mmCIF file as Biopython writes it, N, C-alpha, C and O atoms, coordinates in Angstrom:
data_model
#
loop_
_atom_site.group_PDB
_atom_site.id
_atom_site.type_symbol
_atom_site.label_atom_id
_atom_site.label_alt_id
_atom_site.label_comp_id
_atom_site.label_asym_id
_atom_site.label_entity_id
_atom_site.label_seq_id
_atom_site.pdbx_PDB_ins_code
_atom_site.Cartn_x
_atom_site.Cartn_y
_atom_site.Cartn_z
_atom_site.occupancy
_atom_site.B_iso_or_equiv
_atom_site.auth_seq_id
_atom_site.auth_asym_id
_atom_site.pdbx_PDB_model_num
ATOM 1   N N  . MET A ? 1  ? 138.437 217.662 -6.528  1.0 0.0 1  A 1 
ATOM 2   C CA . MET A ? 1  ? 137.621 218.792 -6.118  1.0 0.0 1  A 1 
ATOM 3   C C  . MET A ? 1  ? 137.090 218.576 -4.709  1.0 0.0 1  A 1 
ATOM 4   O O  . MET A ? 1  ? 136.957 219.526 -3.937  1.0 0.0 1  A 1 
ATOM 5   N N  . THR A ? 2  ? 136.785 217.316 -4.371  1.0 0.0 2  A 1 
ATOM 6   C CA . THR A ? 2  ? 136.267 217.014 -3.047  1.0 0.0 2  A 1 
ATOM 7   C C  . THR A ? 2  ? 137.298 217.339 -1.979  1.0 0.0 2  A 1 
ATOM 8   O O  . THR A ? 2  ? 136.984 217.982 -0.977  1.0 0.0 2  A 1 
ATOM 9   N N  . TYR A ? 3  ? 138.538 216.889 -2.198  1.0 0.0 3  A 1 
ATOM 10  C CA . TYR A ? 3  ? 139.575 217.155 -1.214  1.0 0.0 3  A 1 
ATOM 11  C C  . TYR A ? 3  ? 139.929 218.638 -1.172  1.0 0.0 3  A 1 
ATOM 12  O O  . TYR A ? 3  ? 140.278 219.167 -0.117  1.0 0.0 3  A 1 
ATOM 13  N N  . LYS A ? 4  ? 139.840 219.303 -2.312  1.0 0.0 4  A 1 
ATOM 14  C CA . LYS A ? 4  ? 140.106 220.741 -2.327  1.0 0.0 4  A 1 
ATOM 15  C C  . LYS A ? 4  ? 139.063 221.474 -1.490  1.0 0.0 4  A 1 
ATOM 16  O O  . LYS A ? 4  ? 139.399 222.360 -0.704  1.0 0.0 4  A 1 
ATOM 17  N N  . ALA A ? 5  ? 137.796 221.100 -1.662  1.0 0.0 5  A 1 
ATOM 18  C CA . ALA A ? 5  ? 136.731 221.720 -0.874  1.0 0.0 5  A 1 
ATOM 19  C C  . ALA A ? 5  ? 136.882 221.369 0.603   1.0 0.0 5  A 1 
ATOM 20  O O  . ALA A ? 5  ? 136.694 222.217 1.475   1.0 0.0 5  A 1 
ATOM 21  N N  . ALA A ? 6  ? 137.224 220.114 0.872   1.0 0.0 6  A 1 
ATOM 22  C CA . ALA A ? 6  ? 137.389 219.684 2.261   1.0 0.0 6  A 1 
ATOM 23  C C  . ALA A ? 6  ? 138.556 220.387 2.931   1.0 0.0 6  A 1 
ATOM 24  O O  . ALA A ? 6  ? 138.509 220.683 4.125   1.0 0.0 6  A 1 
ATOM 25  N N  . SER A ? 7  ? 139.607 220.655 2.160   1.0 0.0 7  A 1 
ATOM 26  C CA . SER A ? 7  ? 140.781 221.307 2.752   1.0 0.0 7  A 1 
ATOM 27  C C  . SER A ? 7  ? 140.474 222.729 3.200   1.0 0.0 7  A 1 
ATOM 28  O O  . SER A ? 7  ? 141.225 223.303 3.988   1.0 0.0 7  A 1 
ATOM 29  N N  . GLN A ? 8  ? 139.393 223.299 2.714   1.0 0.0 8  A 1 
ATOM 30  C CA . GLN A ? 8  ? 139.030 224.657 3.090   1.0 0.0 8  A 1 
ATOM 31  C C  . GLN A ? 8  ? 137.928 224.690 4.145   1.0 0.0 8  A 1 
ATOM 32  O O  . GLN A ? 8  ? 137.542 225.766 4.602   1.0 0.0 8  A 1 
ATOM 33  N N  . ASN A ? 9  ? 137.420 223.528 4.533   1.0 0.0 9  A 1 
ATOM 34  C CA . ASN A ? 9  ? 136.348 223.461 5.517   1.0 0.0 9  A 1 
ATOM 35  C C  . ASN A ? 9  ? 136.887 222.816 6.797   1.0 0.0 9  A 1 
ATOM 36  O O  . ASN A ? 9  ? 137.107 221.606 6.845   1.0 0.0 9  A 1 
ATOM 37  N N  . GLN A ? 10 ? 137.095 223.622 7.814   1.0 0.0 10 A 1 
ATOM 38  C CA . GLN A ? 10 ? 137.692 223.136 9.061   1.0 0.0 10 A 1 
ATOM 39  C C  . GLN A ? 10 ? 136.843 222.057 9.731   1.0 0.0 10 A 1 
ATOM 40  O O  . GLN A ? 10 ? 137.391 221.102 10.282  1.0 0.0 10 A 1 
ATOM 41  N N  . LYS A ? 11 ? 135.527 222.191 9.695   1.0 0.0 11 A 1 
ATOM 42  C CA . LYS A ? 11 ? 134.646 221.210 10.331  1.0 0.0 11 A 1 
ATOM 43  C C  . LYS A ? 11 ? 134.813 219.836 9.677   1.0 0.0 11 A 1 
ATOM 44  O O  . LYS A ? 11 ? 134.887 218.817 10.365  1.0 0.0 11 A 1 
ATOM 45  N N  . THR A ? 12 ? 134.870 219.818 8.368   1.0 0.0 12 A 1 
ATOM 46  C CA . THR A ? 12 ? 135.054 218.563 7.643   1.0 0.0 12 A 1 
ATOM 47  C C  . THR A ? 12 ? 136.412 217.957 7.955   1.0 0.0 12 A 1 
ATOM 48  O O  . THR A ? 12 ? 136.522 216.746 8.148   1.0 0.0 12 A 1 
ATOM 49  N N  . LEU A ? 13 ? 137.441 218.783 8.006   1.0 0.0 13 A 1 
ATOM 50  C CA . LEU A ? 13 ? 138.783 218.289 8.315   1.0 0.0 13 A 1 
ATOM 51  C C  . LEU A ? 13 ? 138.841 217.647 9.697   1.0 0.0 13 A 1 
ATOM 52  O O  . LEU A ? 13 ? 139.517 216.635 9.881   1.0 0.0 13 A 1 
ATOM 53  N N  . ARG A ? 14 ? 138.149 218.217 10.655  1.0 0.0 14 A 1 
ATOM 54  C CA . ARG A ? 14 ? 138.124 217.632 12.001  1.0 0.0 14 A 1 
ATOM 55  C C  . ARG A ? 14 ? 137.411 216.292 11.992  1.0 0.0 14 A 1 
ATOM 56  O O  . ARG A ? 14 ? 137.823 215.373 12.700  1.0 0.0 14 A 1 
ATOM 57  N N  . GLN A ? 15 ? 136.351 216.161 11.206  1.0 0.0 15 A 1 
ATOM 58  C CA . GLN A ? 15 ? 135.601 214.911 11.153  1.0 0.0 15 A 1 
ATOM 59  C C  . GLN A ? 15 ? 136.408 213.785 10.515  1.0 0.0 15 A 1 
ATOM 60  O O  . GLN A ? 15 ? 136.346 212.645 10.975  1.0 0.0 15 A 1 
ATOM 61  N N  . ILE A ? 16 ? 137.153 214.085 9.478   1.0 0.0 16 A 1 
ATOM 62  C CA . ILE A ? 16 ? 137.923 213.035 8.810   1.0 0.0 16 A 1 
ATOM 63  C C  . ILE A ? 16 ? 139.367 212.970 9.302   1.0 0.0 16 A 1 
ATOM 64  O O  . ILE A ? 16 ? 140.152 212.156 8.815   1.0 0.0 16 A 1 
ATOM 65  N N  . LYS A ? 17 ? 139.714 213.805 10.245  1.0 0.0 17 A 1 
ATOM 66  C CA . LYS A ? 17 ? 141.014 213.817 10.911  1.0 0.0 17 A 1 
ATOM 67  C C  . LYS A ? 17 ? 142.176 213.977 9.935   1.0 0.0 17 A 1 
ATOM 68  O O  . LYS A ? 17 ? 143.157 213.236 9.985   1.0 0.0 17 A 1 
ATOM 69  N N  . LEU A ? 18 ? 142.045 214.950 9.055   1.0 0.0 18 A 1 
ATOM 70  C CA . LEU A ? 18 ? 143.110 215.322 8.139   1.0 0.0 18 A 1 
ATOM 71  C C  . LEU A ? 18 ? 143.484 216.777 8.372   1.0 0.0 18 A 1 
ATOM 72  O O  . LEU A ? 18 ? 142.629 217.621 8.638   1.0 0.0 18 A 1 
ATOM 73  N N  . SER A ? 19 ? 144.761 217.046 8.267   1.0 0.0 19 A 1 
ATOM 74  C CA . SER A ? 19 ? 145.166 218.446 8.333   1.0 0.0 19 A 1 
ATOM 75  C C  . SER A ? 19 ? 144.926 219.069 6.968   1.0 0.0 19 A 1 
ATOM 76  O O  . SER A ? 19 ? 144.738 218.370 5.972   1.0 0.0 19 A 1 
ATOM 77  N N  . ARG A ? 20 ? 144.934 220.361 6.942   1.0 0.0 20 A 1 
ATOM 78  C CA . ARG A ? 20 ? 144.731 221.066 5.667   1.0 0.0 20 A 1 
ATOM 79  C C  . ARG A ? 20 ? 145.829 220.691 4.679   1.0 0.0 20 A 1 
ATOM 80  O O  . ARG A ? 20 ? 145.560 220.482 3.496   1.0 0.0 20 A 1 
ATOM 81  N N  . ARG A ? 21 ? 147.038 220.608 5.153   1.0 0.0 21 A 1 
ATOM 82  C CA . ARG A ? 21 ? 148.174 220.263 4.287   1.0 0.0 21 A 1 
ATOM 83  C C  . ARG A ? 21 ? 148.021 218.844 3.736   1.0 0.0 21 A 1 
ATOM 84  O O  . ARG A ? 21 ? 148.276 218.614 2.554   1.0 0.0 21 A 1 
ATOM 85  N N  . GLU A ? 22 ? 147.612 217.900 4.568   1.0 0.0 22 A 1 
ATOM 86  C CA . GLU A ? 22 ? 147.410 216.519 4.103   1.0 0.0 22 A 1 
ATOM 87  C C  . GLU A ? 22 ? 146.318 216.453 3.037   1.0 0.0 22 A 1 
ATOM 88  O O  . GLU A ? 22 ? 146.459 215.760 2.030   1.0 0.0 22 A 1 
ATOM 89  N N  . SER A ? 23 ? 145.254 217.169 3.270   1.0 0.0 23 A 1 
ATOM 90  C CA . SER A ? 23 ? 144.149 217.189 2.307   1.0 0.0 23 A 1 
ATOM 91  C C  . SER A ? 23 ? 144.588 217.797 0.976   1.0 0.0 23 A 1 
ATOM 92  O O  . SER A ? 23 ? 144.220 217.294 -0.086  1.0 0.0 23 A 1 
ATOM 93  N N  . GLN A ? 24 ? 145.358 218.857 1.027   1.0 0.0 24 A 1 
ATOM 94  C CA . GLN A ? 24 ? 145.848 219.484 -0.192  1.0 0.0 24 A 1 
ATOM 95  C C  . GLN A ? 24 ? 146.817 218.561 -0.934  1.0 0.0 24 A 1 
ATOM 96  O O  . GLN A ? 24 ? 146.822 218.526 -2.165  1.0 0.0 24 A 1 
ATOM 97  N N  . THR A ? 25 ? 147.631 217.817 -0.193  1.0 0.0 25 A 1 
ATOM 98  C CA . THR A ? 25 ? 148.552 216.869 -0.811  1.0 0.0 25 A 1 
ATOM 99  C C  . THR A ? 25 ? 147.788 215.770 -1.534  1.0 0.0 25 A 1 
ATOM 100 O O  . THR A ? 25 ? 148.132 215.407 -2.659  1.0 0.0 25 A 1 
ATOM 101 N N  . ILE A ? 26 ? 146.761 215.245 -0.897  1.0 0.0 26 A 1 
ATOM 102 C CA . ILE A ? 26 ? 145.927 214.213 -1.525  1.0 0.0 26 A 1 
ATOM 103 C C  . ILE A ? 26 ? 145.262 214.780 -2.771  1.0 0.0 26 A 1 
ATOM 104 O O  . ILE A ? 26 ? 145.227 214.122 -3.810  1.0 0.0 26 A 1 
ATOM 105 N N  . SER A ? 27 ? 144.742 215.978 -2.674  1.0 0.0 27 A 1 
ATOM 106 C CA . SER A ? 27 ? 144.092 216.620 -3.812  1.0 0.0 27 A 1 
ATOM 107 C C  . SER A ? 27 ? 145.067 216.793 -4.972  1.0 0.0 27 A 1 
ATOM 108 O O  . SER A ? 27 ? 144.712 216.542 -6.124  1.0 0.0 27 A 1 
ATOM 109 N N  . ARG A ? 28 ? 146.275 217.213 -4.680  1.0 0.0 28 A 1 
ATOM 110 C CA . ARG A ? 28 ? 147.286 217.415 -5.709  1.0 0.0 28 A 1 
ATOM 111 C C  . ARG A ? 28 ? 147.651 216.093 -6.382  1.0 0.0 28 A 1 
ATOM 112 O O  . ARG A ? 28 ? 147.821 216.048 -7.601  1.0 0.0 28 A 1 
ATOM 113 N N  . LYS A ? 29 ? 147.772 215.021 -5.604  1.0 0.0 29 A 1 
ATOM 114 C CA . LYS A ? 29 ? 148.099 213.711 -6.170  1.0 0.0 29 A 1 
ATOM 115 C C  . LYS A ? 29 ? 146.985 213.208 -7.084  1.0 0.0 29 A 1 
ATOM 116 O O  . LYS A ? 29 ? 147.256 212.685 -8.165  1.0 0.0 29 A 1 
ATOM 117 N N  . TYR A ? 30 ? 145.735 213.364 -6.652  1.0 0.0 30 A 1 
ATOM 118 C CA . TYR A ? 30 ? 144.611 212.961 -7.495  1.0 0.0 30 A 1 
ATOM 119 C C  . TYR A ? 30 ? 144.573 213.774 -8.789  1.0 0.0 30 A 1 
ATOM 120 O O  . TYR A ? 30 ? 144.291 213.226 -9.855  1.0 0.0 30 A 1 
ATOM 121 N N  . GLN A ? 31 ? 144.852 215.058 -8.705  1.0 0.0 31 A 1 
ATOM 122 C CA . GLN A ? 31 ? 144.848 215.894 -9.905  1.0 0.0 31 A 1 
ATOM 123 C C  . GLN A ? 31 ? 145.944 215.473 -10.866 1.0 0.0 31 A 1 
ATOM 124 O O  . GLN A ? 31 ? 145.734 215.479 -12.079 1.0 0.0 31 A 1 
ATOM 125 N N  . GLU A ? 32 ? 147.103 215.108 -10.350 1.0 0.0 32 A 1 
ATOM 126 C CA . GLU A ? 32 ? 148.194 214.631 -11.201 1.0 0.0 32 A 1 
ATOM 127 C C  . GLU A ? 32 ? 147.791 213.350 -11.925 1.0 0.0 32 A 1 
ATOM 128 O O  . GLU A ? 32 ? 148.076 213.188 -13.111 1.0 0.0 32 A 1 
ATOM 129 N N  . LYS A ? 33 ? 147.133 212.445 -11.214 1.0 0.0 33 A 1 
ATOM 130 C CA . LYS A ? 33 ? 146.681 211.191 -11.832 1.0 0.0 33 A 1 
ATOM 131 C C  . LYS A ? 33 ? 145.624 211.459 -12.894 1.0 0.0 33 A 1 
ATOM 132 O O  . LYS A ? 33 ? 145.639 210.836 -13.955 1.0 0.0 33 A 1 
ATOM 133 N N  . ILE A ? 34 ? 144.719 212.369 -12.618 1.0 0.0 34 A 1 
ATOM 134 C CA . ILE A ? 34 ? 143.681 212.728 -13.597 1.0 0.0 34 A 1 
ATOM 135 C C  . ILE A ? 34 ? 144.330 213.314 -14.842 1.0 0.0 34 A 1 
ATOM 136 O O  . ILE A ? 34 ? 143.931 212.990 -15.961 1.0 0.0 34 A 1 
ATOM 137 N N  . ASP A ? 35 ? 145.331 214.179 -14.658 1.0 0.0 35 A 1 
ATOM 138 C CA . ASP A ? 35 ? 146.025 214.789 -15.788 1.0 0.0 35 A 1 
ATOM 139 C C  . ASP A ? 35 ? 146.739 213.738 -16.638 1.0 0.0 35 A 1 
ATOM 140 O O  . ASP A ? 35 ? 146.835 213.893 -17.856 1.0 0.0 35 A 1 
ATOM 141 N N  . GLU A ? 36 ? 147.240 212.668 -16.010 1.0 0.0 36 A 1 
ATOM 142 C CA . GLU A ? 36 ? 147.897 211.588 -16.744 1.0 0.0 36 A 1 
ATOM 143 C C  . GLU A ? 36 ? 146.885 210.746 -17.524 1.0 0.0 36 A 1 
ATOM 144 O O  . GLU A ? 36 ? 147.160 210.336 -18.652 1.0 0.0 36 A 1 
ATOM 145 N N  . ILE A ? 37 ? 145.735 210.492 -16.940 1.0 0.0 37 A 1 
ATOM 146 C CA . ILE A ? 37 ? 144.758 209.571 -17.514 1.0 0.0 37 A 1 
ATOM 147 C C  . ILE A ? 37 ? 143.841 210.244 -18.529 1.0 0.0 37 A 1 
ATOM 148 O O  . ILE A ? 37 ? 143.355 209.576 -19.442 1.0 0.0 37 A 1 
ATOM 149 N N  . TYR A ? 38 ? 143.594 211.527 -18.401 1.0 0.0 38 A 1 
ATOM 150 C CA . TYR A ? 38 ? 142.611 212.217 -19.239 1.0 0.0 38 A 1 
ATOM 151 C C  . TYR A ? 38 ? 142.865 212.084 -20.745 1.0 0.0 38 A 1 
ATOM 152 O O  . TYR A ? 38 ? 141.920 211.807 -21.483 1.0 0.0 38 A 1 
ATOM 153 N N  . PRO A ? 39 ? 144.099 212.269 -21.237 1.0 0.0 39 A 1 
ATOM 154 C CA . PRO A ? 39 ? 144.303 212.109 -22.688 1.0 0.0 39 A 1 
ATOM 155 C C  . PRO A ? 39 ? 143.921 210.714 -23.195 1.0 0.0 39 A 1 
ATOM 156 O O  . PRO A ? 39 ? 143.364 210.585 -24.286 1.0 0.0 39 A 1 
ATOM 157 N N  . LEU A ? 40 ? 144.211 209.688 -22.426 1.0 0.0 40 A 1 
ATOM 158 C CA . LEU A ? 40 ? 143.825 208.327 -22.815 1.0 0.0 40 A 1 
ATOM 159 C C  . LEU A ? 40 ? 142.308 208.184 -22.835 1.0 0.0 40 A 1 
ATOM 160 O O  . LEU A ? 40 ? 141.751 207.567 -23.743 1.0 0.0 40 A 1 
ATOM 161 N N  . TYR A ? 41 ? 141.649 208.745 -21.846 1.0 0.0 41 A 1 
ATOM 162 C CA . TYR A ? 41 ? 140.188 208.689 -21.792 1.0 0.0 41 A 1 
ATOM 163 C C  . TYR A ? 41 ? 139.574 209.363 -23.021 1.0 0.0 41 A 1 
ATOM 164 O O  . TYR A ? 41 ? 138.664 208.815 -23.642 1.0 0.0 41 A 1 
ATOM 165 N N  . VAL A ? 42 ? 140.070 210.545 -23.368 1.0 0.0 42 A 1 
ATOM 166 C CA . VAL A ? 42 ? 139.554 211.272 -24.529 1.0 0.0 42 A 1 
ATOM 167 C C  . VAL A ? 42 ? 139.776 210.455 -25.792 1.0 0.0 42 A 1 
ATOM 168 O O  . VAL A ? 42 ? 138.881 210.356 -26.631 1.0 0.0 42 A 1 
ATOM 169 N N  . TYR A ? 43 ? 140.956 209.871 -25.936 1.0 0.0 43 A 1 
ATOM 170 C CA . TYR A ? 43 ? 141.251 209.047 -27.107 1.0 0.0 43 A 1 
ATOM 171 C C  . TYR A ? 43 ? 140.274 207.876 -27.208 1.0 0.0 43 A 1 
ATOM 172 O O  . TYR A ? 43 ? 139.744 207.604 -28.284 1.0 0.0 43 A 1 
ATOM 173 N N  . LEU A ? 44 ? 140.036 207.189 -26.102 1.0 0.0 44 A 1 
ATOM 174 C CA . LEU A ? 44 ? 139.139 206.039 -26.126 1.0 0.0 44 A 1 
ATOM 175 C C  . LEU A ? 44 ? 137.695 206.429 -26.413 1.0 0.0 44 A 1 
ATOM 176 O O  . LEU A ? 44 ? 136.986 205.706 -27.112 1.0 0.0 44 A 1 
ATOM 177 N N  . VAL A ? 45 ? 137.258 207.554 -25.884 1.0 0.0 45 A 1 
ATOM 178 C CA . VAL A ? 45 ? 135.903 208.028 -26.172 1.0 0.0 45 A 1 
ATOM 179 C C  . VAL A ? 45 ? 135.765 208.375 -27.655 1.0 0.0 45 A 1 
ATOM 180 O O  . VAL A ? 45 ? 134.775 208.007 -28.289 1.0 0.0 45 A 1 
ATOM 181 N N  . LEU A ? 46 ? 136.742 209.074 -28.203 1.0 0.0 46 A 1 
ATOM 182 C CA . LEU A ? 46 ? 136.703 209.414 -29.625 1.0 0.0 46 A 1 
ATOM 183 C C  . LEU A ? 46 ? 136.757 208.165 -30.498 1.0 0.0 46 A 1 
ATOM 184 O O  . LEU A ? 46 ? 136.058 208.081 -31.508 1.0 0.0 46 A 1 
ATOM 185 N N  . LEU A ? 47 ? 137.575 207.204 -30.118 1.0 0.0 47 A 1 
ATOM 186 C CA . LEU A ? 47 ? 137.657 205.951 -30.859 1.0 0.0 47 A 1 
ATOM 187 C C  . LEU A ? 47 ? 136.322 205.220 -30.841 1.0 0.0 47 A 1 
ATOM 188 O O  . LEU A ? 47 ? 135.875 204.709 -31.869 1.0 0.0 47 A 1 
ATOM 189 N N  . ASP A ? 48 ? 135.694 205.170 -29.689 1.0 0.0 48 A 1 
ATOM 190 C CA . ASP A ? 48 ? 134.391 204.516 -29.551 1.0 0.0 48 A 1 
ATOM 191 C C  . ASP A ? 48 ? 133.332 205.216 -30.403 1.0 0.0 48 A 1 
ATOM 192 O O  . ASP A ? 48 ? 132.547 204.557 -31.084 1.0 0.0 48 A 1 
ATOM 193 N N  . GLU A ? 49 ? 133.308 206.539 -30.365 1.0 0.0 49 A 1 
ATOM 194 C CA . GLU A ? 49 ? 132.348 207.301 -31.162 1.0 0.0 49 A 1 
ATOM 195 C C  . GLU A ? 49 ? 132.589 207.091 -32.654 1.0 0.0 49 A 1 
ATOM 196 O O  . GLU A ? 49 ? 131.641 206.968 -33.430 1.0 0.0 49 A 1 
ATOM 197 N N  . ARG A ? 50 ? 133.854 207.052 -33.050 1.0 0.0 50 A 1 
ATOM 198 C CA . ARG A ? 50 ? 134.194 206.843 -34.462 1.0 0.0 50 A 1 
ATOM 199 C C  . ARG A ? 50 ? 133.754 205.450 -34.912 1.0 0.0 50 A 1 
ATOM 200 O O  . ARG A ? 50 ? 133.185 205.302 -35.993 1.0 0.0 50 A 1 
ATOM 201 N N  . GLN A ? 51 ? 134.007 204.442 -34.104 1.0 0.0 51 A 1 
ATOM 202 C CA . GLN A ? 51 ? 133.624 203.076 -34.460 1.0 0.0 51 A 1 
ATOM 203 C C  . GLN A ? 51 ? 132.112 202.915 -34.517 1.0 0.0 51 A 1 
ATOM 204 O O  . GLN A ? 51 ? 131.602 202.118 -35.305 1.0 0.0 51 A 1 
ATOM 205 N N  . ALA A ? 52 ? 131.401 203.658 -33.696 1.0 0.0 52 A 1 
ATOM 206 C CA . ALA A ? 52 ? 129.939 203.593 -33.693 1.0 0.0 52 A 1 
ATOM 207 C C  . ALA A ? 52 ? 129.339 204.397 -34.842 1.0 0.0 52 A 1 
ATOM 208 O O  . ALA A ? 52 ? 128.138 204.305 -35.096 1.0 0.0 52 A 1 
ATOM 209 N N  . GLY A ? 53 ? 130.153 205.179 -35.534 1.0 0.0 53 A 1 
ATOM 210 C CA . GLY A ? 53 ? 129.677 205.962 -36.673 1.0 0.0 53 A 1 
ATOM 211 C C  . GLY A ? 53 ? 128.990 207.261 -36.299 1.0 0.0 53 A 1 
ATOM 212 O O  . GLY A ? 53 ? 128.281 207.847 -37.116 1.0 0.0 53 A 1 
ATOM 213 N N  . ARG A ? 54 ? 129.195 207.715 -35.072 1.0 0.0 54 A 1 
ATOM 214 C CA . ARG A ? 54 ? 128.554 208.954 -34.629 1.0 0.0 54 A 1 
ATOM 215 C C  . ARG A ? 54 ? 129.361 210.203 -34.953 1.0 0.0 54 A 1 
ATOM 216 O O  . ARG A ? 54 ? 128.839 211.316 -34.889 1.0 0.0 54 A 1 
ATOM 217 N N  . ILE A ? 55 ? 130.635 210.022 -35.299 1.0 0.0 55 A 1 
ATOM 218 C CA . ILE A ? 55 ? 131.441 211.156 -35.754 1.0 0.0 55 A 1 
ATOM 219 C C  . ILE A ? 55 ? 132.175 210.723 -37.024 1.0 0.0 55 A 1 
ATOM 220 O O  . ILE A ? 55 ? 132.521 209.550 -37.170 1.0 0.0 55 A 1 
ATOM 221 N N  . PRO A ? 56 ? 132.414 211.657 -37.939 1.0 0.0 56 A 1 
ATOM 222 C CA . PRO A ? 56 ? 133.068 211.294 -39.191 1.0 0.0 56 A 1 
ATOM 223 C C  . PRO A ? 56 ? 134.571 211.085 -39.004 1.0 0.0 56 A 1 
ATOM 224 O O  . PRO A ? 56 ? 135.165 211.550 -38.031 1.0 0.0 56 A 1 
ATOM 225 N N  . ALA A ? 57 ? 135.159 210.386 -39.944 1.0 0.0 57 A 1 
ATOM 226 C CA . ALA A ? 57 ? 136.610 210.198 -39.925 1.0 0.0 57 A 1 
ATOM 227 C C  . ALA A ? 57 ? 137.285 211.527 -40.243 1.0 0.0 57 A 1 
ATOM 228 O O  . ALA A ? 57 ? 136.876 212.223 -41.173 1.0 0.0 57 A 1 
ATOM 229 N N  . TRP A ? 58 ? 138.288 211.876 -39.498 1.0 0.0 58 A 1 
ATOM 230 C CA . TRP A ? 58 ? 139.015 213.110 -39.763 1.0 0.0 58 A 1 
ATOM 231 C C  . TRP A ? 58 ? 140.502 212.817 -39.977 1.0 0.0 58 A 1 
ATOM 232 O O  . TRP A ? 58 ? 141.265 213.687 -40.395 1.0 0.0 58 A 1 
ATOM 233 N N  . GLU A ? 59 ? 140.890 211.598 -39.688 1.0 0.0 59 A 1 
ATOM 234 C CA . GLU A ? 59 ? 142.291 211.241 -39.811 1.0 0.0 59 A 1 
ATOM 235 C C  . GLU A ? 59 ? 142.577 210.737 -41.223 1.0 0.0 59 A 1 
ATOM 236 O O  . GLU A ? 59 ? 141.655 210.435 -41.980 1.0 0.0 59 A 1 
ATOM 237 N N  . GLY A ? 60 ? 143.814 210.652 -41.559 1.0 0.0 60 A 1 
ATOM 238 C CA . GLY A ? 60 ? 144.194 210.111 -42.848 1.0 0.0 60 A 1 
ATOM 239 C C  . GLY A ? 60 ? 144.383 211.178 -43.907 1.0 0.0 60 A 1 
ATOM 240 O O  . GLY A ? 60 ? 144.341 212.376 -43.627 1.0 0.0 60 A 1 
ATOM 241 N N  . ILE A ? 61 ? 144.590 210.721 -45.114 1.0 0.0 61 A 1 
ATOM 242 C CA . ILE A ? 61 ? 144.836 211.610 -46.249 1.0 0.0 61 A 1 
ATOM 243 C C  . ILE A ? 61 ? 143.558 211.685 -47.071 1.0 0.0 61 A 1 
ATOM 244 O O  . ILE A ? 61 ? 142.951 210.665 -47.394 1.0 0.0 61 A 1 
ATOM 245 N N  . ARG A ? 62 ? 143.173 212.872 -47.394 1.0 0.0 62 A 1 
ATOM 246 C CA . ARG A ? 62 ? 142.003 213.066 -48.236 1.0 0.0 62 A 1 
ATOM 247 C C  . ARG A ? 62 ? 142.482 213.209 -49.678 1.0 0.0 62 A 1 
ATOM 248 O O  . ARG A ? 62 ? 143.308 214.067 -49.989 1.0 0.0 62 A 1 
ATOM 249 N N  . LEU A ? 63 ? 141.960 212.368 -50.540 1.0 0.0 63 A 1 
ATOM 250 C CA . LEU A ? 63 ? 142.292 212.431 -51.961 1.0 0.0 63 A 1 
ATOM 251 C C  . LEU A ? 63 ? 141.188 213.196 -52.679 1.0 0.0 63 A 1 
ATOM 252 O O  . LEU A ? 63 ? 139.997 212.930 -52.513 1.0 0.0 63 A 1 
ATOM 253 N N  . VAL A ? 64 ? 141.630 214.149 -53.478 1.0 0.0 64 A 1 
ATOM 254 C CA . VAL A ? 64 ? 140.683 214.972 -54.221 1.0 0.0 64 A 1 
ATOM 255 C C  . VAL A ? 64 ? 141.023 214.858 -55.706 1.0 0.0 64 A 1 
ATOM 256 O O  . VAL A ? 64 ? 142.176 215.019 -56.108 1.0 0.0 64 A 1 
ATOM 257 N N  . ARG A ? 65 ? 140.033 214.588 -56.483 1.0 0.0 65 A 1 
ATOM 258 C CA . ARG A ? 65 ? 140.237 214.490 -57.932 1.0 0.0 65 A 1 
ATOM 259 C C  . ARG A ? 65 ? 139.893 215.853 -58.541 1.0 0.0 65 A 1 
ATOM 260 O O  . ARG A ? 65 ? 138.770 216.340 -58.407 1.0 0.0 65 A 1 
ATOM 261 N N  . GLU A ? 66 ? 140.866 216.449 -59.203 1.0 0.0 66 A 1 
ATOM 262 C CA . GLU A ? 66 ? 140.655 217.735 -59.847 1.0 0.0 66 A 1 
ATOM 263 C C  . GLU A ? 66 ? 140.833 217.602 -61.346 1.0 0.0 66 A 1 
ATOM 264 O O  . GLU A ? 66 ? 141.666 216.833 -61.826 1.0 0.0 66 A 1 
ATOM 265 N N  . ARG A ? 67 ? 140.053 218.347 -62.059 1.0 0.0 67 A 1 
ATOM 266 C CA . ARG A ? 67 ? 140.164 218.373 -63.518 1.0 0.0 67 A 1 
ATOM 267 C C  . ARG A ? 67 ? 141.262 219.355 -63.912 1.0 0.0 67 A 1 
ATOM 268 O O  . ARG A ? 67 ? 141.244 220.515 -63.502 1.0 0.0 67 A 1 
ATOM 269 N N  . ILE A ? 68 ? 142.214 218.883 -64.708 1.0 0.0 68 A 1 
ATOM 270 C CA . ILE A ? 68 ? 143.300 219.735 -65.161 1.0 0.0 68 A 1 
ATOM 271 C C  . ILE A ? 68 ? 142.983 220.170 -66.582 1.0 0.0 68 A 1 
ATOM 272 O O  . ILE A ? 68 ? 142.682 219.344 -67.444 1.0 0.0 68 A 1 
ATOM 273 N N  . GLU A ? 69 ? 143.051 221.461 -66.815 1.0 0.0 69 A 1 
ATOM 274 C CA . GLU A ? 69 ? 142.739 221.991 -68.144 1.0 0.0 69 A 1 
ATOM 275 C C  . GLU A ? 69 ? 143.975 222.468 -68.847 1.0 0.0 69 A 1 
ATOM 276 O O  . GLU A ? 69 ? 143.897 222.945 -69.979 1.0 0.0 69 A 1 
#
């Protein structure tokens, strides 16, 4: 988001000596990396919450005992 905002601000681009195209390329690369890492991050956060007992187990098979008449 920072590089995206910077790519639209000419004054900032002059200060950091990046062209708009270079800034957009950097922004796109960072977004691709975030998209790759995000599912792992979500998995680890959910795993941590589950181990701490703050969220219930939702995985696995639920066994239900029913009375047959």
